C-alpha positions as CSV (number, residue, x, y, z in Angstrom):
1,M,7.1,1.1,8.8
2,L,5.7,0.6,5.4
3,H,2.1,-0.5,4.9
4,D,0.5,-2.3,2.0
5,I,-2.7,-1.1,0.3
6,V,-5.3,-3.9,0.7
7,A,-8.4,-2.2,-0.8
8,A,-9.3,0.8,-2.9
9,T,-12.7,2.3,-3.8
10,H,-13.3,5.2,-6.3
11,R,-15.3,7.9,-4.5
12,G,-15.9,10.2,-7.5
13,G,-13.7,12.5,-9.6
14,Y,-10.1,12.0,-8.5
15,L,-10.9,10.7,-5.1
16,I,-9.9,7.1,-4.0
17,E,-10.6,5.7,-0.6
18,L,-7.7,3.5,0.5
19,E,-7.4,0.8,3.2
20,F,-4.1,-0.3,4.5
21,D,-2.9,-3.6,6.1
22,D,-2.9,-2.0,9.5
23,G,-6.6,-1.1,9.2
24,Q,-6.1,2.6,8.6
25,C,-8.3,4.2,5.9
26,G,-8.5,7.5,4.2
27,V,-9.5,9.3,1.0
28,V,-6.7,10.6,-1.2
29,D,-7.3,13.3,-3.9
30,F,-5.3,12.4,-7.0
31,S,-6.3,15.6,-8.9
32,A,-2.8,17.1,-8.7
33,Y,-1.3,14.0,-10.4
34,S,-3.7,14.6,-13.4
35,Q,-1.9,17.9,-14.0
36,R,1.7,16.7,-13.8
37,G,2.0,15.2,-17.3
38,G,4.8,12.7,-18.0
39,V,4.0,9.3,-16.7
40,F,0.7,10.7,-15.2
41,E,-0.5,12.1,-18.6
42,P,-3.1,9.3,-18.9
43,F,-4.8,10.6,-15.6
44,K,-6.3,13.5,-17.6
45,D,-8.7,10.9,-19.0
46,T,-11.0,10.2,-16.0
47,D,-12.1,6.9,-17.5
48,F,-8.5,5.7,-17.5
49,F,-8.0,7.0,-13.9
50,Q,-10.9,5.0,-12.7
51,R,-9.4,1.7,-14.0
52,F,-7.0,1.3,-11.1
53,R,-6.5,-1.9,-9.2
54,V,-4.7,-3.0,-6.1
55,D,-1.7,-5.3,-6.9
56,E,-2.1,-7.7,-3.9
57,E,1.4,-9.1,-4.4
58,L,3.1,-5.8,-4.1
59,G,0.5,-3.9,-2.0
60,V,0.3,-1.0,-4.3
61,L,-2.3,0.9,-6.3
62,T,-1.6,0.5,-10.0
63,W,-2.9,1.5,-13.4
64,E,-2.3,0.2,-17.0
65,G,1.1,0.9,-18.2
66,E,2.6,0.1,-14.8
67,I,1.8,3.5,-13.3
68,Q,2.2,3.2,-9.5
69,I,2.4,5.7,-6.6
70,A,4.5,4.7,-3.7
71,P,2.3,3.3,-0.9
72,E,4.1,5.2,1.8
73,V,3.2,8.5,0.0
74,L,-0.4,7.4,-0.2
75,Y,-0.4,6.3,3.4
76,A,0.8,9.7,4.6
77,K,-1.8,11.5,2.5
78,A,-4.7,9.1,3.5
79,T,-3.9,9.2,7.3
80,G,-2.3,12.6,7.7
81,S,0.9,11.0,9.1
82,A,4.4,11.9,8.2
83,L,6.4,10.1,5.5
84,P,8.7,7.5,6.9
85,A,12.4,8.6,7.3
């Protein structure tokens, strides 16, 4: 089952606490994304990284330039659960 992100709070550096529609919460470390380059190149600028928002219609975390990370990946990281099949 896929879960939408309903809230996100910056917790310093590259840490974001996420809350999902089933009530589960957890902190995800996004620092690895800042070193990937490509679409994630802007994450090297921590000011840019901190300007995320939750797209309530889609239930995803998003940044300027339409950067998004699949909510199922973030759910797995935040809750320690396996990715859905």
